[in-house]
C-alpha positions as CSV (number, residue, x, y, z in Angstrom):
1,M,43.0,-20.7,-39.7
2,N,40.2,-19.2,-41.9
3,G,37.7,-16.7,-40.9
4,S,38.2,-12.9,-40.4
5,P,40.7,-11.4,-38.2
6,V,38.1,-10.8,-34.9
7,A,37.2,-14.7,-35.5
8,R,40.8,-15.5,-35.4
9,L,40.9,-13.0,-32.3
10,L,38.0,-14.9,-30.4
11,S,38.9,-18.3,-31.4
12,W,42.3,-17.6,-29.6
13,I,41.0,-15.8,-26.6
14,K,38.3,-18.7,-26.2
15,R,41.6,-21.1,-25.7
16,W,43.8,-19.2,-23.7
17,K,41.0,-17.6,-21.9
18,R,41.8,-19.6,-18.5
19,Q,45.5,-18.7,-18.8
20,M,44.8,-15.4,-19.4
21,F,42.2,-15.0,-16.4
22,W,44.6,-16.0,-14.1
23,I,47.5,-13.7,-15.9
24,L,45.4,-10.9,-15.9
25,L,44.3,-11.8,-12.7
26,I,47.1,-11.8,-10.9
27,L,50.4,-10.7,-12.3
28,P,49.0,-6.6,-12.1
29,W,49.3,-7.3,-8.5
30,L,52.4,-8.5,-7.7
31,P,54.4,-4.3,-7.9
32,L,51.7,-3.6,-5.7
33,V,52.8,-6.0,-3.1
34,F,56.2,-6.4,-3.3
35,C,57.3,-2.9,-4.3
36,R,55.1,-0.6,-3.5
37,S,57.3,1.2,-0.6
38,A,59.8,1.7,-3.7
39,M,57.3,3.1,-5.8
40,S,56.1,7.4,-5.5
41,P,52.5,7.6,-4.3
42,L,51.8,9.0,-8.0
43,F,53.4,5.8,-9.7
44,S,51.5,3.8,-7.0
45,C,48.3,4.8,-7.9
46,L,48.6,4.1,-11.6
47,I,49.8,0.3,-11.3
48,G,46.0,0.3,-8.7
49,F,44.6,1.8,-11.5
50,V,45.8,-0.7,-14.2
51,A,45.5,-3.5,-12.1
52,V,42.1,-2.9,-11.4
53,L,41.2,-2.9,-15.2
54,C,43.4,-6.0,-16.0
55,T,41.2,-7.9,-13.3
56,L,38.0,-6.4,-14.7
57,M,39.5,-7.6,-18.4
58,A,39.8,-11.1,-16.8
59,F,36.6,-11.7,-15.6
60,A,35.6,-10.4,-19.0
61,C,37.8,-13.2,-21.0
62,L,36.1,-15.9,-18.2
63,F,32.5,-15.2,-19.0
64,T,32.6,-13.8,-22.3
65,L,32.3,-15.8,-25.5
66,S,28.8,-17.8,-25.2
67,A,29.3,-17.4,-29.3
68,R,31.0,-19.4,-31.3
69,P,32.3,-17.9,-34.9
70,R,30.9,-19.5,-38.0
71,N,31.6,-18.4,-41.5
72,G,33.4,-15.2,-40.1
73,Q,30.3,-14.3,-37.8
74,L,29.6,-14.1,-34.4
75,V,26.4,-16.1,-33.4
76,M,25.0,-15.9,-30.2
77,V,24.0,-18.8,-28.2
78,A,20.3,-18.7,-26.7
79,P,19.9,-19.7,-23.5
80,V,18.1,-23.0,-23.2
81,R,14.8,-23.3,-21.1
82,S,12.9,-26.1,-20.0
83,P,9.3,-26.5,-20.7
84,A,8.8,-26.4,-16.9
85,L,10.1,-23.5,-16.6
86,E,8.4,-22.0,-19.3
87,T,5.0,-22.8,-17.9
88,A,5.9,-21.4,-14.5
89,S,7.8,-18.1,-15.2
90,R,3.9,-17.9,-18.1
91,P,2.1,-15.0,-16.6
92,L,-1.2,-16.4,-14.8
93,P,-4.3,-15.3,-16.5
94,L,-5.8,-12.4,-13.9
95,V,-9.5,-13.2,-13.2
96,Q,-11.4,-10.1,-11.9
97,Q,-14.5,-10.5,-10.2
98,R,-16.5,-7.7,-9.1
99,Q,-18.4,-6.9,-6.7
100,T,-21.5,-5.2,-7.1
101,F,-22.6,-3.1,-3.7
102,P,-25.6,-0.7,-3.2
103,S,-25.5,2.7,-4.2
104,I,-24.3,5.1,-1.8
105,P,-24.7,9.1,-1.9
106,R,-22.2,11.7,-2.0
107,T,-22.9,14.4,-0.7
108,A,-25.0,15.1,3.1
109,K,-27.2,16.6,1.1
110,D,-28.2,13.7,-0.6
111,V,-27.8,11.6,2.6
112,H,-30.8,13.7,4.1
113,R,-32.8,13.6,0.5
114,T,-32.3,9.7,-0.1
115,L,-31.8,8.0,2.8
116,D,-34.2,7.2,5.8
117,P,-33.3,7.0,9.2
118,T,-32.5,3.6,9.4
119,E,-30.2,3.2,6.6
120,F,-28.4,6.8,7.7
121,E,-27.1,4.9,11.0
122,F,-26.1,1.6,8.7
123,L,-24.1,4.3,6.4
124,S,-23.2,6.3,9.8
125,A,-21.3,3.3,10.7
126,A,-19.7,2.3,7.3
127,V,-18.4,5.7,7.0
128,V,-16.1,5.4,10.7
129,I,-15.3,1.5,9.5
130,G,-14.3,3.4,5.8
131,L,-11.8,5.6,7.9
132,G,-9.3,2.5,7.7
133,E,-8.4,2.6,11.6
134,G,-9.9,-0.9,12.0
135,H,-13.1,-0.4,13.4
136,T,-15.4,-3.4,12.6
137,F,-19.6,-3.7,13.0
138,Y,-21.0,-5.4,16.3
139,R,-24.5,-4.5,16.9
140,H,-27.6,-2.0,15.7
141,C,-29.6,-0.8,18.5
142,G,-30.9,2.1,16.9
143,G,-34.9,3.2,17.1
144,K,-37.0,3.2,20.2
145,G,-35.0,2.5,23.1
146,D,-31.8,2.8,21.5
147,Q,-30.7,4.7,25.1
148,G,-29.0,7.3,23.0
149,V,-26.9,4.8,20.8
150,D,-27.6,3.5,17.0
151,V,-24.7,1.7,16.0
152,I,-22.0,-0.1,18.5
153,L,-18.6,-1.4,16.5
154,L,-15.7,-2.7,18.0
155,N,-12.2,-1.1,17.3
156,K,-8.9,-3.4,16.5
157,H,-8.3,-3.6,20.5
158,G,-11.9,-5.2,20.8
159,L,-13.5,-2.4,22.6
160,K,-16.8,-0.6,22.2
161,V,-17.1,2.3,20.1
162,A,-20.5,4.2,20.0
163,V,-22.1,5.7,16.5
164,Q,-25.2,8.6,16.9
165,A,-26.2,9.5,13.7
166,K,-28.6,12.4,12.7
167,R,-30.2,12.9,9.6
168,Y,-30.7,16.5,9.9
169,V,-31.5,19.8,7.1
170,S,-28.7,21.8,6.3
171,H,-29.9,24.7,8.3
172,R,-31.1,22.5,11.4
173,S,-27.8,22.1,14.0
174,V,-27.0,19.9,16.5
175,A,-27.6,21.2,20.1
176,S,-25.8,21.0,23.1
177,K,-27.9,18.9,24.6
178,E,-27.9,16.0,22.1
179,L,-23.7,15.8,22.5
180,R,-24.4,15.6,26.4
181,E,-27.1,13.0,26.0
182,F,-24.6,11.2,23.6
183,G,-21.8,11.3,26.3
184,E,-24.2,9.2,29.0
185,A,-25.6,7.1,26.2
186,M,-21.5,6.2,25.7
187,R,-21.0,5.7,29.2
188,F,-24.6,3.5,29.8
189,H,-23.7,1.4,26.5
190,N,-19.6,0.9,28.4
191,C,-18.0,2.5,25.1
192,I,-14.8,4.1,25.1
193,Y,-14.9,6.6,23.0
194,G,-17.9,7.6,20.2
195,Y,-18.3,9.2,16.4
196,F,-21.2,11.7,16.2
197,V,-22.9,11.7,12.7
198,A,-24.7,14.1,11.7
199,T,-25.9,15.9,8.2
200,S,-25.7,19.7,9.4
201,T,-23.6,21.1,11.7
202,F,-23.1,21.8,15.6
203,T,-23.9,24.5,17.6
204,P,-21.6,26.7,19.1
205,G,-22.7,25.0,23.0
206,A,-22.3,21.6,20.9
207,K,-18.8,22.0,20.0
208,Q,-17.9,23.2,23.9
209,V,-19.0,19.6,25.1
210,I,-17.3,18.2,22.4
211,S,-14.0,20.1,23.8
212,A,-14.7,19.6,27.3
213,N,-16.0,15.8,26.9
214,G,-12.8,14.5,25.1
215,F,-14.5,10.9,23.9
216,I,-16.5,12.2,21.3
217,R,-15.6,12.3,17.5
218,P,-17.8,14.6,15.7
219,I,-18.5,14.4,11.9
220,D,-20.3,17.4,10.3
221,G,-21.7,17.8,6.9
222,R,-18.8,18.9,5.7
223,A,-16.8,16.0,7.1
224,L,-19.5,13.5,5.6
225,D,-18.8,15.5,2.4
226,Y,-15.5,14.2,2.3
227,Y,-15.8,10.9,3.7
228,L,-18.2,10.1,1.0
229,Q,-16.2,11.0,-1.9
230,D,-12.2,10.3,-0.9
231,N,-13.4,7.3,0.5
232,H,-16.5,6.2,-1.3
233,Q,-15.2,2.5,-2.1
234,A,-14.5,1.8,1.0
235,I,-17.8,3.4,2.6
236,A,-20.4,1.4,0.1
237,Q,-18.6,-1.5,0.9
238,A,-18.9,-1.8,4.8
239,Y,-22.3,-0.6,4.2
240,Y,-23.2,-3.7,2.0
241,D,-21.5,-5.3,4.6
242,I,-23.5,-3.8,7.6
243,Q,-26.6,-5.0,5.9
244,N,-26.1,-8.2,5.1
245,Q,-25.1,-8.7,9.1
246,V,-28.2,-7.2,10.8
247,P,-30.5,-9.5,10.9
248,K,-34.3,-8.6,8.8
């Protein structure tokens, strides 16, 4: 047979690979099956190791040789793929649609400087929604006669959550009286808990009211700075959605 020794060897293996498969798969295991009791443990392990190698070689002979020798060289045969499969496997172009959200401040100081009271009420609700705890906008009730609540949200269980926003300068702290009034306002609106969002700080007395109440979740100026920077995109989207839901 013409060709290199490697090509002749591959051709011989291809011709007899089915017989070699069964020989390598079965023959090495026969001593372990019939003569294991007469073997020493060391020799038994050695025979087992050889049997495993022969088994691997058997499967290699079965699944190899997807190439054919031509002029003493090994030519690899590429798998055939249908045009339909090529089209299905081709990645589809990604169309990115960017939605323009309104520009929102990134610090509590900028909030006080650039937003009016109504805009800050919307932003406070957006900050709570941006926390990712499942809150959604329900109603805006800020302004005169708001009964101490600016925005009402719904939590993931559909229960009312109050939001009160205080746009104060940094040196003006929220007093305890305002927190007590907010607690009463939550009961008036049938809210299970509420967020008190301020651009400044809370007095020690206000913090005591918060601890005693147990249903008021405070967000002061420092926390507001953090949320506006860390959750900026989520807050901007929530702020945009609230503006579109509130009647003009």
